[in-house]
C-alpha positions in Angstrom: 14.6 -7.8 -12.3 12.4 -7.7 -15.4 9.1 -5.8 -14.9 6.4 -7.6 -16.8 3.0 -6.2 -18.0 1.2 -8.6 -15.7 3.1 -7.2 -12.7 2.2 -3.7 -13.7 -1.5 -4.7 -14.1 -1.6 -6.4 -10.7 -0.2 -3.3 -9.0 -2.6 -1.0 -10.8 -5.6 -3.0 -9.8 -4.5 -3.2 -6.2 -3.7 0.5 -5.8 -5.6 2.5 -8.5 -2.3 4.0 -9.6 -1.6 4.9 -13.2 0.3 2.6 -15.5 3.5 4.6 -15.7 3.5 5.2 -11.9 2.9 1.5 -11.3 5.8 0.6 -13.6 8.1 3.2 -12.0 7.2 1.9 -8.5 8.1 -1.7 -9.5 11.3 -0.5 -11.1 12.3 1.5 -8.0 11.6 -1.5 -5.7 13.1 -4.2 -8.0 9.8 -5.9 -8.6 8.8 -6.2 -4.9 5.0 -5.9 -5.1 4.6 -5.1 -1.4 7.4 -2.5 -1.4 5.9 -1.0 -4.6 2.6 -0.4 -2.9 4.4 1.4 -0.1 6.4 3.4 -2.6 3.2 4.6 -4.3 1.6 5.5 -1.0 4.7 7.5 0.0 4.4 9.5 -3.2 0.7 9.9 -2.8 0.0 8.0 -6.0 -2.0 5.1 -4.5 -5.7 5.7 -4.2 -6.1 2.9 -1.7 -3.8 0.1 -0.7 -6.3 -2.7 -1.1 -6.0 -5.7 1.1 -4.0 -8.6 -0.3 -5.9 -11.8 -0.8 -8.2 -11.7 -3.8 -11.4 -13.7 -3.4 -11.0 -16.1 -6.3 -12.0 -19.6 -5.1 -15.7 -20.5 -4.8 -17.6 -22.5 -2.2 -19.2 -21.6 1.1 -18.5 -20.5 4.7 -20.7 -22.0 7.3 -21.2 -21.0 10.9 -22.6 -22.8 13.9 -23.1 -21.9 17.6 -23.6 -24.0 20.6 -23.8 -22.1 23.9 -20.6 -20.2 24.4 -18.8 -21.7 21.4 -19.0 -20.8 17.8 -17.3 -22.3 14.7 -16.8 -21.1 11.2 -15.6 -23.4 8.4 -14.8 -22.8 4.7 -15.3 -25.5 2.1 -14.1 -24.6 -1.4 -15.4 -25.7 -4.8 -14.3 -24.9 -8.3 -17.4 -23.0 -9.3 -20.2 -20.9 -7.8 -22.7 -23.4 -9.2 -21.7 -26.0 -6.7 -22.2 -23.5 -3.9 -25.9 -23.4 -4.9 -26.1 -27.2 -5.0 -28.4 -28.5 -2.2 -26.3 -31.6 -1.6 -23.1 -29.5 -1.3 -24.9 -27.1 1.1 -26.1 -30.1 3.2 -22.6 -31.4 3.4 -21.1 -28.0 4.4 -23.8 -27.6 7.1 -23.0 -31.1 8.5 -19.3 -30.2 8.6 -20.0 -27.0 10.5 -22.0 -29.0 13.1 -19.2 -31.6 13.4 -16.8 -28.7 14.0 -18.5 -27.8 17.2 -17.2 -31.0 18.7 -13.5 -30.6 17.8 -10.7 -28.2 18.3 -8.7 -27.9 15.0 -8.8 -28.6 11.3 -7.1 -32.0 11.4 -9.5 -33.2 14.1 -12.4 -32.0 12.0 -11.2 -33.9 8.9 -11.1 -37.1 11.0 -14.5 -36.4 12.7 -17.4 -38.6 11.5 -20.6 -37.7 9.7 -23.0 -40.6 9.5 -20.2 -43.0 10.2 -17.8 -41.6 7.7 -14.8 -39.3 8.3 -15.3 -35.8 6.9 -12.4 -36.3 4.5 -14.2 -39.3 3.0 -17.5 -37.4 2.9 -15.8 -34.8 0.8 -14.1 -37.3 -1.4 -17.5 -39.0 -2.1 -19.0 -35.6 -2.9 -16.2 -34.9 -5.4 -16.9 -38.2 -7.2 -20.7 -37.5 -7.2 -20.7 -33.8 -8.2 -17.7 -34.0 -10.4 -15.8 -31.0 -9.1 -12.8 -30.6 -6.9 -13.6 -29.5 -3.3 -11.5 -28.9 -0.2 -12.1 -28.2 3.5 -9.8 -25.3 3.8 -10.2 -23.5 7.1 -11.8 -23.8 10.5 -11.8 -21.3 13.3 -13.5 -21.2 16.7 -14.6 -18.5 19.1 -15.6 -18.8 22.7 -17.3 -16.3 25.0 -20.0 -15.7 27.5 -22.3 -15.2 24.4 -21.4 -16.0 20.8 -23.5 -14.5 17.9 -23.2 -15.7 14.3 -24.1 -13.8 11.1 -23.8 -14.8 7.4 -23.6 -12.3 4.6 -24.9 -13.2 1.2 -26.5 -16.3 2.5 -27.0 -19.2 0.1 -28.8 -21.3 2.8 -29.4 -21.2 6.5 -26.1 -20.5 8.3 -23.9 -20.4 5.2 -22.9 -18.0 2.5 -19.9 -15.9 1.2 -18.9 -14.3 4.5 -19.3 -15.8 7.9 -18.9 -13.8 11.2 -18.8 -14.8 14.8 -18.8 -12.2 17.6 -18.2 -13.0 21.3 -19.8 -10.8 23.9 -19.6 -10.4 27.7 -23.0 -9.6 29.0 -26.6 -10.3 27.8 -27.1 -9.8 24.1 -30.1 -7.7 23.3 -29.7 -7.6 19.5 -26.4 -5.6 19.4 -24.5 -8.8 18.7 -25.9 -9.3 15.2 -25.5 -5.6 14.5 -21.8 -5.8 15.4 -21.4 -9.0 13.4 -22.9 -7.2 10.4 -20.5 -4.4 11.0 -17.6 -6.9 11.0 -18.8 -8.4 7.7 -18.8 -4.9 6.1 -15.8 -3.2 7.7 -13.4 -6.2 7.9 -11.3 -5.0 10.8 -7.8 -6.3 11.2 -8.0 -6.9 14.9 -10.2 -6.4 18.0 -8.0 -3.6 19.4 -4.6 -2.0 19.1 -3.2 -4.5 21.6 -4.1 -7.4 19.2 -2.5 -5.9 16.1 0.7 -7.4 14.8 3.6 -5.1 15.9 5.3 -5.6 12.6 2.2 -4.3 10.8 2.0 -1.3 13.0 5.7 -0.5 12.5 5.4 -0.9 8.8 2.4 1.5 8.7 4.3 4.0 10.9 7.3 3.9 8.5 5.0 4.6 5.5 3.4 7.5 7.3 6.8 9.0 8.2 7.9 8.7 4.6 4.7 10.4 3.4 5.1 13.2 5.9 8.8 13.7 4.9 7.7 14.2 1.3 6.0 17.4 2.6 9.4 18.8 3.5 8.2 19.8 7.0 10.7 19.8 10.0 11.2 16.6 12.0 9.5 18.0 15.1 6.4 18.8 13.1 6.5 15.3 11.4 6.6 13.6 14.8 3.3 15.4 15.8 1.8 14.5 12.5 2.6 10.8 12.9 0.9 10.7 16.3 -2.3 11.9 14.7 -2.0 9.7 11.6 -1.4 6.5 13.6 -4.4 7.3 15.8 -6.5 7.6 12.7 -5.0 4.4 11.4 -6.0 2.5 14.6 -9.5 3.9 14.3 -9.7 2.5 10.8 -8.4 -1.1 11.4 -9.4 -2.0 14.9 -13.0 -3.1 15.6 -13.5 -1.4 18.9 -12.3 1.9 17.5 -14.1 1.9 14.2 -17.2 4.0 13.6 -20.2 1.8 14.1 -22.0 1.4 10.8 -25.4 1.4 12.5 -24.6 4.7 14.2 -21.4 6.4 13.0 -21.6 8.9 15.9 -20.4 6.0 18.1 -17.4 3.7 18.0 -18.2 0.0 18.2 -16.9 -0.1 21.8 -19.2 2.8 22.8 -22.2 1.2 21.1 -21.5 -2.0 22.9 -21.2 -0.2 26.2 -24.5 1.6 25.7 -26.1 -1.8 25.0 -24.6 -3.2 28.3 -22.2 -5.6 26.7 -18.5 -5.8 26.0 -17.0 -7.2 22.7 -14.4 -9.8 23.6 -13.5 -11.3 20.2 -14.6 -11.8 16.6 -13.9 -14.1 13.7 -14.5 -13.2 10.0 -14.1 -15.8 7.2 -14.7 -14.9 3.5 -14.9 -17.5 0.7 -11.6 -17.7 -1.2 -9.8 -15.1 0.9 -6.1 -15.3 0.2 -6.4 -17.7 -2.7 -5.3 -16.5 -6.1 -6.9 -18.1 -9.1 -5.1 -18.0 -12.4 -7.1 -16.0 -14.9 -7.8 -17.9 -18.0 -7.4 -16.3 -21.4 -10.8 -17.6 -22.8 -10.1 -16.7 -26.4 -6.7 -18.5 -26.3 -8.4 -21.5 -24.6 -11.1 -21.7 -27.3 -8.5 -21.5 -30.0 -6.4 -24.2 -28.5 -9.5 -26.5 -28.3 -10.4 -25.7 -31.9 -6.9 -26.7 -33.0 -7.3 -30.0 -31.3 
């Protein structure tokens, strides 16, 4: 497979590796970007395997809570300017409120706001504001207590990152702190039991390959892997992460001290997982100038 400059650039940006190392990794893995990241990690050449899913699309995430149910919705727009538009914000807030009464995205699109289906409300907004929009995601969370938090708020209950946290027990303020932690730390799952086994197995394989590069005996490597996987779990699972408010405690321990138990969480970030084609501005201007 031909390795292009754009592929090398993408790998460099996602791992912090040097240009030649990135090119070699892609060559060794026949252009497989994911495998190339693992190859670089195995060789100790990746500074950090950044999460896939660049935030490229604009818009807002809105959250709403009613009793023991919370919802988070993402409505995308083409530019950040629309996210600051009061009419757009009002529409997104209404959609989040409507989401409290439904169970999935299709039902939400059919739900009515002032006598009109949500899909129609968005279509009307596109015609009025003059920019493409889309209701992309909806997620719900239920629990004894559900707490909502919005990071980089553009208006009440909406912003760039929306978080819901479900608790068992009476919240005394710890819920918001944990929600803020989730916004900052972006855990992959609540606990080890909730992690995708395939993800765990892949990480274990990478760690084994890294350990073998050291040339140590297999029995020593086995012990090393136990420790490294324990560290990995502490980094990616919410309950085992160091609490940002008090790093001396894990999130689970902090919740226990506050008399509650964290039973679930949801985190939505605007544009997560959407790749936006980067425009060559100079080329675009030249093209327009040429007619």
